TIRO-2110 file (N, C-alpha, C; in Angstrom, 1 decimal):
// TIRO-2110
11.8, -5.2, -8.7, N, 1, A
10.8, -6.4, -8.5, CA, 1, A
11.9, -7.9, -8.8, C, 1, A
12.4, -7.7, -9.6, N, 2, A
13.4, -8.9, -10.4, CA, 2, A
14.3, -9.2, -9.2, C, 2, A
14.9, -8.1, -8.6, N, 3, A
15.6, -8.2, -7.7, CA, 3, A
15.4, -9.1, -6.4, C, 3, A
14.1, -9.0, -6.0, N, 4, A
13.7, -10.0, -4.9, CA, 4, A
13.7, -11.5, -5.4, C, 4, A
13.5, -11.7, -6.6, N, 5, A
13.2, -13.0, -7.2, CA, 5, A
14.7, -13.5, -7.4, C, 5, A
15.6, -12.7, -8.0, N, 6, A
17.0, -13.1, -8.0, CA, 6, A
17.8, -12.2, -7.8, C, 6, A
18.6, -12.7, -6.4, N, 7, A
19.3, -12.0, -5.5, CA, 7, A
20.6, -11.7, -6.2, C, 7, A
21.1, -12.1, -7.2, N, 8, A
22.6, -11.5, -7.8, CA, 8, A
22.1, -10.4, -8.8, C, 8, A
22.6, -9.0, -8.4, N, 9, A
22.3, -7.9, -9.2, CA, 9, A
23.2, -8.2, -10.5, C, 9, A
24.2, -8.9, -10.5, N, 10, A
25.0, -9.2, -11.9, CA, 10, A
24.1, -9.9, -12.7, C, 10, A
23.5, -11.1, -12.3, N, 11, A
22.9, -12.0, -13.2, CA, 11, A
21.6, -11.2, -13.6, C, 11, A
21.0, -10.2, -12.8, N, 12, A
19.9, -9.5, -13.2, CA, 12, A
20.4, -8.8, -14.5, C, 12, A
21.4, -7.9, -14.5, N, 13, A
21.7, -7.0, -15.4, CA, 13, A
22.1, -8.0, -16.6, C, 13, A
22.8, -9.3, -16.4, N, 14, A
22.9, -10.1, -17.5, CA, 14, A
21.6, -10.5, -18.2, C, 14, A
20.8, -10.8, -17.4, N, 15, A
19.6, -11.5, -18.1, CA, 15, A
18.8, -10.2, -18.8, C, 15, A
18.7, -9.0, -18.2, N, 16, A
18.3, -7.9, -18.9, CA, 16, A
18.9, -7.5, -20.1, C, 16, A
20.1, -7.6, -20.1, N, 17, A
20.9, -7.3, -21.3, CA, 17, A
21.0, -8.2, -22.5, C, 17, A
21.1, -9.4, -22.1, N, 18, A
21.1, -10.5, -23.3, CA, 18, A
19.8, -11.0, -23.5, C, 18, A
18.8, -11.1, -22.5, N, 19, A
17.6, -11.8, -22.8, CA, 19, A
16.4, -10.8, -23.6, C, 19, A
16.5, -9.7, -23.4, N, 20, A
15.5, -8.7, -24.0, CA, 20, A
15.4, -8.7, -25.4, C, 20, A
16.6, -8.7, -26.0, N, 21, A
16.9, -8.7, -27.3, CA, 21, A
17.6, -10.0, -27.9, C, 21, A
17.2, -10.9, -28.6, N, 22, A
18.0, -12.2, -28.9, CA, 22, A
19.1, -11.9, -29.7, C, 22, A
19.1, -10.7, -30.3, N, 23, A
20.6, -10.5, -31.1, CA, 23, A
21.7, -9.9, -30.1, C, 23, A
21.5, -9.8, -29.1, N, 24, A
22.6, -9.0, -28.2, CA, 24, A
23.5, -10.0, -27.9, C, 24, A
24.8, -9.4, -28.0, N, 25, A
26.0, -10.5, -27.4, CA, 25, A
26.8, -9.4, -26.7, C, 25, A
27.9, -10.2, -26.0, N, 26, A
28.6, -9.3, -25.1, CA, 26, A
29.8, -10.2, -24.9, C, 26, A
30.9, -9.4, -24.5, N, 27, A
32.3, -10.1, -24.0, CA, 27, A
32.5, -9.8, -22.6, C, 27, A
33.2, -10.4, -21.9, N, 28, A
33.4, -10.4, -20.3, CA, 28, A
33.9, -8.9, -20.0, C, 28, A
34.9, -8.4, -20.7, N, 29, A
35.4, -7.2, -20.2, CA, 29, A
34.4, -6.0, -20.6, C, 29, A
33.7, -6.2, -21.7, N, 30, A
32.7, -5.2, -22.0, CA, 30, A
31.4, -5.0, -21.0, C, 30, A
31.2, -6.3, -20.8, N, 31, A
29.9, -6.3, -19.8, CA, 31, A
30.3, -5.8, -18.5, C, 31, A
31.5, -6.2, -18.0, N, 32, A
32.0, -5.7, -16.7, CA, 32, A
32.1, -3.9, -16.7, C, 32, A
32.7, -3.6, -17.8, N, 33, A
33.0, -2.1, -17.9, CA, 33, A
31.5, -1.3, -17.9, C, 33, A
30.4, -2.0, -18.8, N, 34, A
29.1, -1.5, -19.2, CA, 34, A
28.4, -1.6, -17.6, C, 34, A
28.7, -2.5, -17.0, N, 35, A
28.0, -2.7, -15.5, CA, 35, A
28.6, -2.2, -14.4, C, 35, A
29.6, -1.8, -14.7, N, 36, A
30.8, -1.2, -13.5, CA, 36, A
30.8, -2.1, -12.6, C, 36, A
31.0, -3.3, -12.8, N, 37, A
31.3, -4.6, -12.1, CA, 37, A
32.7, -5.0, -12.3, C, 37, A
33.1, -5.8, -11.2, N, 38, A
34.4, -6.7, -11.7, CA, 38, A
34.2, -7.8, -12.3, C, 38, A
35.3, -7.9, -13.2, N, 39, A
35.2, -9.1, -14.4, CA, 39, A
35.0, -10.4, -13.6, C, 39, A
35.4, -10.6, -12.4, N, 40, A
35.4, -11.8, -11.6, CA, 40, A
33.8, -12.1, -11.4, C, 40, A
33.0, -11.0, -11.1, N, 41, A
31.7, -11.1, -10.4, CA, 41, A
30.9, -11.5, -11.8, C, 41, A
31.3, -10.6, -13.1, N, 42, A
30.6, -11.0, -14.5, CA, 42, A
30.9, -12.5, -14.9, C, 42, A
32.2, -12.8, -14.8, N, 43, A
32.5, -14.1, -15.3, CA, 43, A
31.8, -15.3, -14.4, C, 43, A
31.7, -15.1, -13.1, N, 44, A
31.0, -16.0, -12.3, CA, 44, A
29.6, -16.5, -12.8, C, 44, A
29.0, -15.3, -13.0, N, 45, A
27.6, -15.3, -13.5, CA, 45, A
27.4, -15.8, -14.9, C, 45, A
28.4, -15.3, -15.7, N, 46, A
28.3, -15.9, -17.3, CA, 46, A
28.6, -17.5, -17.2, C, 46, A
29.6, -17.9, -16.1, N, 47, A
29.8, -19.3, -16.6, CA, 47, A
28.4, -20.1, -15.8, C, 47, A
27.8, -19.5, -14.7, N, 48, A
26.8, -20.3, -14.1, CA, 48, A
25.7, -20.3, -15.2, C, 48, A
25.2, -19.2, -16.0, N, 49, A
24.4, -19.4, -17.0, CA, 49, A
24.6, -20.0, -18.2, C, 49, A
25.9, -20.3, -18.5, N, 50, A
26.3, -21.1, -19.7, CA, 50, A
26.4, -22.4, -19.1, C, 50, A
26.7, -22.8, -18.0, N, 51, A
26.5, -24.1, -17.5, CA, 51, A
25.1, -24.6, -17.5, C, 51, A
24.2, -23.4, -17.2, N, 52, A
22.8, -23.9, -17.1, CA, 52, A
22.2, -24.2, -18.5, C, 52, A
23.0, -23.9, -19.6, N, 53, A
22.6, -23.9, -20.8, CA, 53, A
21.6, -22.6, -21.3, C, 53, A
21.7, -21.7, -20.5, N, 54, A
21.0, -20.5, -21.0, CA, 54, A
21.6, -19.5, -22.0, C, 54, A
23.0, -19.5, -21.7, N, 55, A
23.9, -18.8, -22.7, CA, 55, A
24.6, -19.7, -23.5, C, 55, A
24.9, -19.2, -24.7, N, 56, A
25.9, -19.8, -25.6, CA, 56, A
27.3, -18.9, -25.7, C, 56, A
28.1, -19.4, -26.0, N, 57, A
29.4, -18.7, -26.3, CA, 57, A
30.1, -19.1, -27.4, C, 57, A
30.9, -18.1, -28.0, N, 58, A
31.7, -18.5, -29.4, CA, 58, A
33.2, -17.7, -29.1, C, 58, A
34.1, -17.9, -29.9, N, 59, A
35.5, -17.3, -29.4, CA, 59, A
35.6, -16.6, -30.9, C, 59, A
35.9, -15.5, -30.7, N, 60, A
36.6, -14.4, -31.8, CA, 60, A
37.9, -14.1, -31.4, C, 60, A
38.8, -14.6, -32.2, N, 61, A
40.0, -14.3, -31.6, CA, 61, A
40.5, -14.6, -30.2, C, 61, A
40.8, -13.6, -29.5, N, 62, A
41.1, -14.1, -28.0, CA, 62, A
39.9, -13.6, -27.1, C, 62, A
38.8, -13.6, -27.7, N, 63, A
37.6, -13.0, -26.7, CA, 63, A
36.8, -14.1, -26.9, C, 63, A
35.9, -14.3, -25.8, N, 64, A
34.8, -15.3, -25.8, CA, 64, A
33.7, -14.3, -25.6, C, 64, A
32.6, -14.4, -26.8, N, 65, A
31.5, -13.7, -26.9, CA, 65, A
30.2, -14.7, -26.5, C, 65, A
29.5, -13.9, -25.7, N, 66, A
28.3, -14.7, -25.1, CA, 66, A
26.9, -14.2, -25.4, C, 66, A
26.0, -15.0, -25.8, N, 67, A
24.7, -14.4, -26.2, CA, 67, A
23.5, -15.4, -25.5, C, 67, A
22.2, -15.0, -25.5, N, 68, A
21.2, -16.0, -25.0, CA, 68, A
20.9, -16.9, -25.8, C, 68, A
20.7, -18.1, -25.3, N, 69, A
20.5, -19.5, -25.9, CA, 69, A
18.9, -19.2, -26.3, C, 69, A
18.6, -19.0, -27.6, N, 70, A
17.0, -18.9, -27.9, CA, 70, A
16.5, -20.0, -28.1, C, 70, A
17.2, -21.2, -27.9, N, 71, A
16.7, -22.7, -28.1, CA, 71, A
16.5, -23.3, -26.9, C, 71, A
17.0, -22.6, -25.8, N, 72, A
17.0, -23.1, -24.3, CA, 72, A
15.2, -23.2, -24.1, C, 72, A
14.7, -24.1, -23.4, N, 73, A
13.4, -24.4, -23.2, CA, 73, A
12.6, -23.0, -22.3, C, 73, A
13.4, -22.6, -21.6, N, 74, A
13.0, -21.7, -20.9, CA, 74, A
13.2, -20.1, -21.2, C, 74, A
13.9, -19.9, -22.4, N, 75, A
14.0, -18.6, -22.9, CA, 75, A
12.9, -17.9, -23.4, C, 75, A
11.7, -18.3, -24.0, N, 76, A
10.5, -17.4, -24.3, CA, 76, A
9.9, -17.1, -22.6, C, 76, A
10.0, -17.7, -21.8, N, 77, A
9.5, -17.6, -20.6, CA, 77, A
10.3, -16.2, -19.9, C, 77, A
11.7, -16.6, -19.8, N, 78, A
12.5, -15.6, -19.2, CA, 78, A
12.3, -14.2, -20.0, C, 78, A
12.2, -14.2, -21.3, N, 79, A
12.0, -13.1, -22.0, CA, 79, A
10.7, -12.3, -21.7, C, 79, A
9.8, -13.4, -21.6, N, 80, A
8.4, -12.6, -21.2, CA, 80, A
8.2, -12.1, -19.6, C, 80, A
8.9, -12.7, -19.1, N, 81, A
9.2, -12.2, -17.5, CA, 81, A
9.9, -11.0, -17.6, C, 81, A
10.8, -10.7, -18.2, N, 82, A
11.6, -9.5, -18.4, CA, 82, A
10.9, -8.5, -19.0, C, 82, A
10.3, -8.8, -19.9, N, 83, A
9.2, -7.8, -20.5, CA, 83, A
8.1, -7.2, -19.5, C, 83, A
7.7, -8.3, -18.9, N, 84, A
6.5, -7.8, -18.2, CA, 84, A
7.0, -7.0, -16.9, C, 84, A
8.2, -7.4, -16.6, N, 85, A
8.6, -6.6, -15.2, CA, 85, A
9.1, -5.2, -15.7, C, 85, A
9.6, -5.2, -16.8, N, 86, A
10.1, -3.7, -17.3, CA, 86, A
8.9, -3.0, -17.7, C, 86, A
8.1, -3.6, -18.1, N, 87, A
6.7, -2.8, -18.6, CA, 87, A
6.7, -2.7, -20.2, C, 87, A
7.9, -3.3, -20.9, N, 88, A
7.8, -3.3, -22.2, CA, 88, A
6.5, -3.9, -23.0, C, 88, A
6.2, -5.1, -22.3, N, 89, A
5.1, -5.7, -22.9, CA, 89, A
3.7, -4.9, -22.8, C, 89, A
3.5, -3.9, -21.8, N, 90, A
2.4, -3.2, -21.9, CA, 90, A
2.8, -1.9, -22.9, C, 90, A
3.7, -1.5, -23.0, N, 91, A
4.1, -0.4, -23.9, CA, 91, A
3.6, -0.9, -25.2, C, 91, A
4.3, -2.2, -25.6, N, 92, A
4.0, -2.8, -27.0, CA, 92, A
2.5, -2.9, -27.4, C, 92, A
1.7, -3.4, -26.2, N, 93, A
0.3, -3.5, -26.3, CA, 93, A
-0.4, -2.5, -26.4, C, 93, A
-0.2, -1.6, -25.4, N, 94, A
-0.9, -0.3, -25.4, CA, 94, A
-0.6, 1.0, -26.2, C, 94, A
0.7, 1.0, -26.7, N, 95, A
1.2, 2.3, -27.3, CA, 95, A
1.5, 1.6, -28.9, C, 95, A
2.4, 0.7, -29.0, N, 96, A
2.9, 0.6, -30.4, CA, 96, A
1.9, -0.2, -31.2, C, 96, A
1.1, -1.3, -30.7, N, 97, A
0.1, -1.7, -31.5, CA, 97, A
-0.9, -0.8, -31.8, C, 97, A
-1.3, 0.2, -31.2, N, 98, A
-2.5, 1.0, -31.3, CA, 98, A
-2.1, 2.3, -32.2, C, 98, A
-0.7, 2.6, -32.0, N, 99, A
-0.3, 3.7, -32.9, CA, 99, A
-0.3, 3.6, -34.4, C, 99, A
0.2, 2.6, -34.8, N, 100, A
0.3, 2.2, -36.3, CA, 100, A
1.1, 3.2, -36.7, C, 100, A
1.5, 2.8, -37.9, N, 101, A
2.7, 3.4, -38.8, CA, 101, A
4.0, 3.4, -38.6, C, 101, A
4.3, 2.3, -37.6, N, 102, A
5.6, 2.3, -37.1, CA, 102, A
6.4, 0.9, -37.7, C, 102, A
7.6, 1.1, -37.9, N, 103, A
8.3, 0.0, -38.5, CA, 103, A
9.2, -0.7, -37.4, C, 103, A
9.8, 0.0, -36.7, N, 104, A
10.5, -0.7, -35.4, CA, 104, A
10.4, 0.1, -34.2, C, 104, A
10.8, -0.4, -33.1, N, 105, A
10.7, 0.4, -31.7, CA, 105, A
12.0, -0.2, -31.0, C, 105, A
12.9, 0.5, -30.8, N, 106, A
14.1, 0.4, -29.9, CA, 106, A
14.3, 1.0, -28.5, C, 106, A
14.5, 0.2, -27.7, N, 107, A
14.8, 0.4, -26.3, CA, 107, A
16.3, 1.0, -26.2, C, 107, A
16.4, 2.2, -25.6, N, 108, A
17.6, 2.8, -25.5, CA, 108, A
17.7, 3.4, -23.9, C, 108, A
18.9, 3.9, -23.5, N, 109, A
19.1, 4.3, -22.2, CA, 109, A
19.5, 3.4, -21.2, C, 109, A
19.1, 3.4, -20.0, N, 110, A
19.7, 2.5, -18.8, CA, 110, A
19.3, 1.2, -19.0, C, 110, A
17.8, 0.9, -19.2, N, 111, A
17.4, -0.3, -19.5, CA, 111, A
18.0, -1.0, -20.4, C, 111, A
18.4, -0.3, -21.7, N, 112, A
18.9, -1.1, -22.6, CA, 112, A
20.2, -1.5, -22.4, C, 112, A
21.0, -1.0, -21.5, N, 113, A
22.3, -1.3, -21.1, CA, 113, A
22.3, -2.3, -19.7, C, 113, A
21.3, -2.9, -19.6, N, 114, A
20.9, -3.8, -18.4, CA, 114, A
21.1, -3.2, -17.0, C, 114, A
20.5, -2.1, -16.8, N, 115, A
20.2, -1.5, -15.6, CA, 115, A
18.6, -1.1, -15.5, C, 115, A
18.1, -1.7, -14.6, N, 116, A
16.8, -1.3, -14.4, CA, 116, A
16.5, 0.0, -13.9, C, 116, A
15.6, 0.8, -14.4, N, 117, A
15.4, 2.3, -14.3, CA, 117, A
14.0, 2.5, -14.3, C, 117, A
13.6, 3.7, -13.5, N, 118, A
12.2, 4.0, -13.7, CA, 118, A
11.8, 4.9, -14.8, C, 118, A
12.8, 5.2, -15.7, N, 119, A
12.5, 5.7, -17.1, CA, 119, A
12.8, 4.7, -17.9, C, 119, A
11.8, 4.8, -19.0, N, 120, A
11.9, 3.9, -20.3, CA, 120, A
12.1, 4.9, -21.4, C, 120, A
13.2, 4.6, -22.1, N, 121, A
13.6, 5.4, -23.4, CA, 121, A
13.2, 4.7, -24.5, C, 121, A
12.4, 5.3, -25.6, N, 122, A
12.2, 4.4, -26.6, CA, 122, A
12.3, 5.3, -27.9, C, 122, A
12.8, 4.6, -28.9, N, 123, A
12.9, 5.4, -30.3, CA, 123, A
12.3, 4.7, -31.2, C, 123, A
10.9, 5.5, -31.7, N, 124, A
10.2, 5.1, -32.6, CA, 124, A
10.4, 5.3, -33.9, C, 124, A
10.5, 4.3, -35.0, N, 125, A
10.9, 4.5, -36.3, CA, 125, A
9.6, 4.3, -37.2, C, 125, A
9.3, 5.3, -37.8, N, 126, A
8.0, 5.4, -38.7, CA, 126, A
7.7, 6.4, -39.3, C, 126, A
6.6, 6.4, -40.1, N, 127, A
6.2, 7.5, -40.7, CA, 127, A
5.5, 8.6, -39.8, C, 127, A
4.9, 9.5, -40.1, N, 128, A
4.3, 10.7, -39.4, CA, 128, A
3.4, 10.0, -38.4, C, 128, A
3.5, 10.8, -37.1, N, 129, A
2.8, 10.3, -36.0, CA, 129, A
1.7, 11.1, -35.6, C, 129, A
0.6, 10.8, -35.0, N, 130, A
-0.3, 12.0, -34.6, CA, 130, A
0.3, 12.0, -32.9, C, 130, A
1.0, 13.2, -32.8, N, 131, A
1.6, 13.2, -31.5, CA, 131, A
0.8, 13.3, -30.2, C, 131, A
-0.3, 14.0, -30.4, N, 132, A
-1.4, 14.2, -29.4, CA, 132, A
-1.7, 12.5, -29.0, C, 132, A
-2.1, 11.9, -30.0, N, 133, A
-2.5, 10.5, -29.7, CA, 133, A
-1.6, 9.7, -28.9, C, 133, A
-0.3, 9.8, -29.5, N, 134, A
1.0, 9.2, -29.0, CA, 134, A
1.2, 9.6, -27.4, C, 134, A
1.1, 10.9, -27.1, N, 135, A
1.1, 11.3, -25.7, CA, 135, A
-0.2, 10.7, -25.0, C, 135, A
-1.1, 10.7, -25.5, N, 136, A
-2.5, 10.1, -24.7, CA, 136, A
-1.9, 8.6, -24.4, C, 136, A
-1.6, 7.8, -25.4, N, 137, A
-1.1, 6.3, -25.3, CA, 137, A
-0.2, 6.3, -24.1, C, 137, A
0.9, 7.1, -24.2, N, 138, A
2.0, 7.0, -23.3, CA, 138, A
1.6, 7.3, -22.0, C, 138, A
0.9, 8.2, -21.9, N, 139, A
0.2, 8.7, -20.4, CA, 139, A
-0.5, 7.4, -19.9, C, 139, A
-1.4, 6.8, -20.8, N, 140, A
-2.2, 5.6, -20.1, CA, 140, A
-1.0, 4.6, -19.6, C, 140, A
-0.3, 4.3, -20.5, N, 141, A
0.7, 3.3, -20.3, CA, 141, A
1.6, 3.3, -19.0, C, 141, A
2.0, 4.7, -18.8, N, 142, A
2.8, 5.1, -17.9, CA, 142, A
2.3, 4.9, -16.3, C, 142, A
0.8, 5.0, -16.3, N, 143, A
-0.2, 4.6, -15.3, CA, 143, A
-0.1, 3.3, -14.9, C, 143, A
-0.1, 2.6, -15.9, N, 144, A
-0.2, 1.0, -15.6, CA, 144, A
1.0, 0.4, -15.4, C, 144, A
2.1, 0.9, -15.8, N, 145, A
3.4, 0.4, -15.3, CA, 145, A
4.3, 0.9, -14.3, C, 145, A
4.0, 2.1, -13.9, N, 146, A
4.3, 3.1, -12.9, CA, 146, A
5.9, 3.5, -13.3, C, 146, A
6.0, 3.7, -14.4, N, 147, A
7.3, 4.2, -14.9, CA, 147, A
7.1, 5.3, -15.9, C, 147, A
8.1, 6.0, -16.3, N, 148, A
7.9, 7.4, -17.1, CA, 148, A
8.4, 6.6, -18.3, C, 148, A
7.8, 7.2, -19.5, N, 149, A
8.2, 6.9, -20.8, CA, 149, A
8.6, 7.9, -21.7, C, 149, A
9.7, 7.9, -22.2, N, 150, A
10.1, 9.0, -23.1, CA, 150, A
10.2, 8.5, -24.5, C, 150, A
9.7, 9.1, -25.4, N, 151, A
9.9, 8.7, -26.7, CA, 151, A
10.6, 9.7, -27.6, C, 151, A
11.2, 9.3, -28.5, N, 152, A
11.9, 10.0, -29.8, CA, 152, A
11.2, 9.4, -31.1, C, 152, A
10.8, 10.2, -32.0, N, 153, A
10.3, 9.4, -33.2, CA, 153, A
11.2, 10.1, -34.2, C, 153, A
11.5, 8.9, -35.1, N, 154, A
12.5, 9.2, -36.3, CA, 154, A
11.9, 8.6, -37.5, C, 154, A
11.8, 9.4, -38.7, N, 155, A
11.4, 8.8, -39.9, CA, 155, A
12.5, 7.8, -40.4, C, 155, A
11.8, 6.7, -41.1, N, 156, A
12.7, 5.8, -41.6, CA, 156, A
13.9, 6.2, -42.3, C, 156, A
13.5, 7.1, -43.3, N, 157, A
14.8, 7.4, -44.2, CA, 157, A
15.8, 8.2, -43.4, C, 157, A
15.5, 8.6, -42.1, N, 158, A
16.4, 9.2, -41.3, CA, 158, A
17.3, 8.4, -40.4, C, 158, A
16.8, 7.4, -40.2, N, 159, A
17.3, 6.4, -39.0, CA, 159, A
18.7, 6.0, -39.1, C, 159, A
19.1, 5.7, -40.4, N, 160, A
20.4, 5.3, -40.5, CA, 160, A
21.4, 6.2, -40.1, C, 160, A
21.3, 7.4, -40.7, N, 161, A
22.4, 8.4, -40.4, CA, 161, A
22.2, 8.9, -38.9, C, 161, A
21.1, 8.8, -38.4, N, 162, A
20.9, 9.2, -37.1, CA, 162, A
21.5, 8.1, -36.1, C, 162, A
21.3, 7.0, -36.4, N, 163, A
21.8, 5.8, -35.6, CA, 163, A
23.5, 5.9, -35.7, C, 163, A
24.0, 6.4, -36.7, N, 164, A
25.5, 6.6, -36.7, CA, 164, A
26.1, 7.5, -35.6, C, 164, A
25.3, 8.4, -35.4, N, 165, A
25.6, 9.4, -34.6, CA, 165, A
25.2, 9.3, -32.9, C, 165, A
24.3, 8.3, -32.7, N, 166, A
23.7, 7.9, -31.5, CA, 166, A
24.9, 7.1, -30.6, C, 166, A
25.1, 7.6, -29.6, N, 167, A
26.2, 6.9, -28.6, CA, 167, A
25.5, 5.8, -27.6, C, 167, A
24.2, 5.9, -27.6, N, 168, A
23.7, 5.1, -26.5, CA, 168, A
23.4, 3.7, -27.1, C, 168, A
23.2, 2.7, -26.2, N, 169, A
23.0, 1.4, -26.8, CA, 169, A
21.3, 1.2, -27.2, C, 169, A
21.2, 0.7, -28.4, N, 170, A
19.8, 0.5, -29.0, CA, 170, A
19.4, -1.0, -29.0, C, 170, A
18.3, -1.5, -28.5, N, 171, A
17.6, -2.7, -28.5, CA, 171, A
16.4, -2.7, -29.2, C, 171, A
16.2, -3.5, -30.3, N, 172, A
15.3, -3.7, -31.1, CA, 172, A
14.3, -4.5, -29.9, C, 172, A
13.0, -3.9, -29.8, N, 173, A
12.0, -4.6, -29.0, CA, 173, A
10.8, -4.8, -29.7, C, 173, A
10.5, -4.3, -31.0, N, 174, A
9.3, -4.6, -31.8, CA, 174, A
9.8, -4.1, -33.0, C, 174, A
9.2, -5.1, -34.0, N, 175, A
9.4, -4.8, -35.4, CA, 175, A
8.2, -5.2, -36.2, C, 175, A
7.9, -4.3, -37.4, N, 176, A
6.6, -4.7, -38.0, CA, 176, A
6.7, -6.0, -38.8, C, 176, A
8.0, -6.5, -39.2, N, 177, A
8.3, -7.4, -40.0, CA, 177, A
8.2, -8.8, -39.3, C, 177, A
END
């Protein structure tokens, strides 16, 4: 859906990657490798977004690091659009807030890497959960957003050691704090 509004697939990937989570940062080569795009295509879009004031950059050694400009007046709107299009807003409203007992929810998988996908992978951090209630909430949310939702529940005391062994990108999409 976002592809019809924004014709540059690289720009869509950058928006998903950098705007879903305000703490996300990326380097030109790292983003190009992650998106399987040429560095020139990624550089062009990074420059356009930076010139528009939507991205900010800083230099670390010989690398230029990019992140979303959370002070840009359109930042909340862009993030809201991305959450609506991906279905994350419905998941938070229909599953996370009703479930209770959660500390954090992370997005992982293709969507967390900036690639739109029909599958939404979530890691739920919290105390014991009622799995039948969770499955019921997920099923209802899946029907609303037309995407499959896959969840993984981890207890808070196990999260740090699990996180070290996890090889995929984790984007924080909700926190109780």
